[in-house]
N, C-alpha and C positions, 0 to 999 in steps of 0.2 A: 463255558459253564460246565462244571464237573457233574458227574452222575448223581452225587448226593443232592445237589441243589435241584437238578432236573427231576429226580425222583420225588422230592418233597412236594413239588407242585403237581406231580402226576399221581400222587397217592389218591386212590378213589375215596370218595366221601363215605363215611360210615352210614349205614342204613338204620342205626339205632334211633328210635323215636325220641324226640325232645319232649320229656314229660313235664317240664316246668310249666307253671300256670300261665295262661294268656290274659288273665284278668287280675286286677289287684294293683296295689301301689308299686310293687317291684316290677311287674310286667309293664305298667304304664311308664315308669322311669326308663326301663330298657327300650321300649318302643320310642320314647322321646329322644333318647341318645342315638338310636339307629336312624331315626328320621332326620335328626340334625346332621348326621354324617352324610346322608344322601340329599341334603337340602341345598346343594349347589349343583348346577348343571354340569360343571366340569367333573365333579365326582361321579355323577351318573354316567357321563361319557367314559370315564375310566373303568367303572364297573362293567359297562357294556363291552368295552374293548377287551378286558381281561376274561370276561365270560366266553368270548369267542376264541380264546387262545389257551393253551395248556400252561404256558409260562410267558413272562414278558419282562424284559429288562427296562429299567427306568428310561433310558435313552430312547427306546422304541415308543414309549408312551409320549414322551416329549415331542417326538416326530409327528405323532398323530393329532396333537392338540395345538391350537394357536396360543400357547402360553409359555412363559419362561420356565426354565428348568426348576428354578427355586419355587415357583408357584405350584408346579406339578408335584414337587417333593412335599410341599405343605399339604396338598390335597391327599396325597398317598398316606401321609402321617395320620390324618384325620380318619381315613378309611381303615387303616391298620389298627388304630387305637379303639375303634368301634367294633373290631373283630370281623369286618366284612372282607378283608384281604389279608394275606400274609406276605411277608417279604423275607427272603433269605440272602445273606451276604454271599457273594460269589466274587472273591477278590476285590477289585475296586468297584464292582457293580452290585446292585441289589436286584434280585429276580423277584417279581411280584406275581401273585396269582390270587384267584378268588378263594376265600375261606368258605367252603360249602356249608358248614354248620351255621356260620353267621348269617349267610344269605337265607338259608332255610328258616332260621329263627325270625328274621325280619318278615318273611312271607307269612309265617304262622301268626305273628303278632298283628300284622295288618289284617289278615283274614278274621281275626278275633274281634275286630272293631264292631 
């Protein structure tokens, strides 16, 4: 893994408050999208795994779960599209890590219920 990729996942989260509303149609739709993304136990496991590491290569995630590589890749895609993780190409591999702003937003929206 080159320094550029490693640094991207090690970038500290910003402390800027997320001032978007936690109620209303847009917030409800955002929460529904995020809830759908974590609506599978394998995706929750992936989030927990990434939360305990500063960076993770897809192969490492596959080694931790009793799922095929293609299934793990699909789950990673869902989490990335929802903004809960980010992935950076590192040659033939992709390095995944938590997207702190996405996870904070999920927490705020759930707390607003």
